[in-house]
C-alpha positions, 0 to 999 in steps of 0.5 A, spaced: 557 809 885 559 810 877 562 806 872 564 806 866 566 799 862 573 802 858 578 798 855 576 793 858 576 794 864 570 797 869 573 804 871 570 808 878 569 816 876 566 821 880 564 828 877 562 836 878 560 841 876 555 842 869 557 837 864 555 842 859 560 846 861 569 844 859 571 838 862 577 837 867 579 830 867 583 829 874 588 823 872 591 821 880 598 818 881 601 812 883 597 808 889 592 814 890 585 814 889 581 819 886 579 822 893 586 824 894 584 831 889 583 836 894 575 838 895 578 845 894 582 844 888 576 841 885 570 846 887 575 852 884 575 848 877 568 849 878 567 855 880 572 857 875 566 854 869 568 847 868 566 841 869 571 836 873 571 829 872 576 824 876 576 817 877 580 810 880 586 808 876 586 801 874 588 797 880 586 802 886 580 804 889 574 802 886 576 801 879 578 794 877 583 791 879 588 786 875 587 780 881 592 774 879 596 778 873 603 778 874 608 782 878 614 784 878 621 784 883 621 791 883 630 792 884 630 787 879 626 790 874 630 797 876 636 794 874 634 791 867 631 797 865 637 800 867 642 795 863 637 796 857 634 789 858 627 787 856 622 786 861 615 783 862 610 787 866 602 786 866 600 793 862 604 800 861 602 807 862 599 808 855 594 802 857 592 806 862 592 812 857 587 808 854 583 807 860 582 814 860 580 815 854 575 810 855 573 814 860 572 820 856 568 816 850 563 812 856 561 819 859 561 822 850 566 827 852 570 829 845 575 833 848 578 835 855 583 839 859 587 834 862 591 835 869 595 829 871 598 829 878 605 825 879 604 817 875 598 822 873 602 827 869 606 821 866 599 819 863 596 826 862 602 826 857 601 821 853 594 822 852 595 830 850 602 825 845 598 820 843 591 823 843 592 830 841 584 830 839 582 828 844 587 833 849 585 841 849 591 842 854 595 839 859 597 840 865 603 836 868 603 836 876 609 833 880 611 829 874 617 828 869 619 826 863 622 820 865 629 821 862 635 817 865 639 824 865 634 827 871 636 826 879 633 820 882 628 821 888 632 823 895 633 816 899 628 818 904 623 818 899 625 813 896 626 808 902 619 810 904 616 808 898 619 801 898 617 800 906 612 795 907 607 794 913 609 791 919 603 786 918 599 786 912 593 783 914 593 789 920 589 795 918 593 799 923 599 797 920 598 798 913 595 806 915 600 807 920 605 805 913 602 809 908 601 815 914 608 815 915 610 816 907 605 822 906 608 825 912 615 823 908 613 826 902 609 832 904 611 839 903 616 841 909 613 849 909 607 847 909 606 841 913 600 838 916 600 834 923 600 827 923 593 826 926 590 829 919 595 825 916 593 819 919 586 819 918 587 821 910 591 814 910 585 811 915 579 813 910 584 811 904 583 804 907 576 804 909 574 806 901 578 801 898 583 795 903 590 794 901 592 791 895 599 791 895 599 787 888 595 792 884 601 797 886 606 793 884 603 794 878 603 800 877 609 801 879 611 796 874 608 800 869 613 806 871 619 803 871 618 800 865 616 806 861 620 810 856 622 816 856 617 822 853 622 826 851 621 826 844 613 825 845 611 832 848 615 835 843 609 833 839 604 836 843 600 842 840 595 844 845 597 849 850 601 846 857 603 848 864 607 844 869 607 846 875 612 843 880 614 843 888 621 848 890 622 841 895 618 836 892 623 830 895 620 824 889 620 828 883 625 833 884 624 841 880 628 838 875 624 833 872 618 838 872 623 843 869 625 838 863 618 837 862 616 844 860 622 845 856 619 839 851 613 842 851 613 847 845 606 850 849 608 850 856 608 854 861 612 853 868 609 853 875 614 853 880 611 853 888 616 855 894 615 850 899 610 845 895 613 837 896 610 831 893 602 833 895 597 839 895 597 844 901 592 847 902 595 855 902 597 853 894 591 850 891 588 857 888 594 858 886 594 852 883 587 852 880 587 860 877 594 857 872 590 851 870 585 855 868 588 861 864 592 854 861 586 852 858 584 859 856 590 859 852 586 853 848 580 858 846 585 863 843 
């Protein structure tokens, strides 16, 4: 299985298409492995002439898990951030952006079109702002600037994310918990059968097991992050914000706010989309990402 050393850790990646084509780098979200990128999404980009690279972030999947590093009491961390008190976490979203840049370095890719989903959208935003010479275009999917004025997640979504397996040592308990979370976050107009959701959660467990401490560290990095409005104003590459009109986790206003603070951004609001990738909407997403990438060539 391919992996590289990046930013002092091992990053597992997979790629599709011709490496001589322009690269699209896919950055996935919280507690989610690279396998969450739909096959049709990746293949659609390849068919439009791109070399696609996706990877497991640190602390998830087959990349390095920082076992033994600091974890946080999440409610306490949230409270300290709300009071503008100093917080201490194992790493920041900026470190995860460095991981992604290091992956590009290791693969000898000078520039890429960067596409991030949810937490991956936050990381992609930082990449475009901090490493403008490496990012040809930016697509932020179901993500946010993180500004405190923006609405938070629905109560059901917050509760789902904070639930834990009844028995963390039981595969069945872990898979069932993760399937129920996915069910809460999915697109309400394009729902998947629970059996399909369960099979996806089971496959994720089979691939890399369950690491709640790693998930805690990723979530801590999100909570510790400041808003990115000011940074996004520096981004000059073509950009696209894709958001679901029915996203229970990252509300529609958050995606709109992202687009409003990117000078070259367009907005794609998908009716019926929640916090997932409905198969019926993948083609529309790929088309707009391709159009955004083409704007960088003008």
